Every structure is written in structure tokens, then in C-alpha cells.
N, C-alpha and C positions, 0 to 999 in steps of 0.2 A: 504494500500500500504506500502511496506517496506520503511524504512527511506532512505536507500541508493538509491533506485529507485526514490523516491520523489526528492531527491537532484539533481539527474541527469535530470529527466524529467522537473523540474522547472528551470533548468540551473543555479542553485546556484553553483553546481560543474559541471565541464565539462564532466567528465567520471565517470561511475558507479564504476569502480575499484578504482578510487581515493576516491570516497565517502565511499566505503567499508573500505579502508585503514584508513580513518579519523575516522570512527566508531570504528574500531579495536584498534586504538591508544587512544581512549577515548576523542576525540576532538569534539564529537557530543553528544548533550543531547536533550531529548524530555520531555517536561514538568518538567524540573529541574533534571531529572535522566539521568545518562550516558546511551547512547543508543548503542545497538549492531546493526549491519547492518540489521538484520532481524526483528527488532522491527517495529510494525505497527504504522502508523500515519494516522490521520483522520482530517477532518475540525475542526478547533478550537484549535488544539494542537499547542504548542510553541516549535520551534526547534531552538537550538543554535549551531553554528558551529564556531570553532576556526581555523583560517588559520594562518600561520606563525606569522605575526605581527598585525593581526586584528581579530575581532570577529563580527559575524553577528547573530542577533536574529530575527526570523520571526514568524508570526502566519500563520498557514496553512488555506487558504481560501477555496481551492477546491483541489480535488484529481482526476487525470485523467491519464489513461494509455499512451495516445499519445497526445501531444500538439504541436501546431506550435510554432516556435521560437518567433513570435510576441506576442503570448498569454501566454507564459511561466511566465512572471512576474505577471500575474493576478492570479496565483496559490497561492501567498503568499503576506503578508503585512509586511513590514519591521518595526520592533519595535525599534531596536537600531543597530547602527553600530559603532564599536570602533576601534581605532588604538592604538597600544602600542608603 
């Protein structure tokens, strides 16, 4: 699954266009490498996202095309959350 779609489906980012813009701006990394929106993610990958004054690092637990809102948080495990 594309990283921008994963961020949207898992509800880490509210809209896919915002996720794509974050990737294009270099604020998303997969396994320590800066990610483009089209980079693939799979279970076990680590994804880091920098938002304005915070950063979130998660491990991908599962990948699914459609997920209910209640189950979205089960798609990842939070490794760290920082505020600047």
C-alpha cells in the first residue's frame, strides 16, 4: 500500500492530499528514509511523520484497503510521540 494511502486509511492524517503534501515536503520517512507518496509500506515497517510542532513514529501492524474508524488504530503501534 502507498504510504500516503496508509496514513489516510489508518487516520494518522485526515486527508490523503494532506498526507501526499507531507510526503512531498519531506516530512514522512519509512524505515529511516525520506518517503515519497508512492513508496510502499508493509507490516513491520516504521513510519515517521513530522507535523508542525510534533513528530509521530509508528510501526505498521497491518495493511488494509478499507477500515472502520474504530479499527483504524489497530493498523499501527505507536513507538514514540514528541512535541517540540
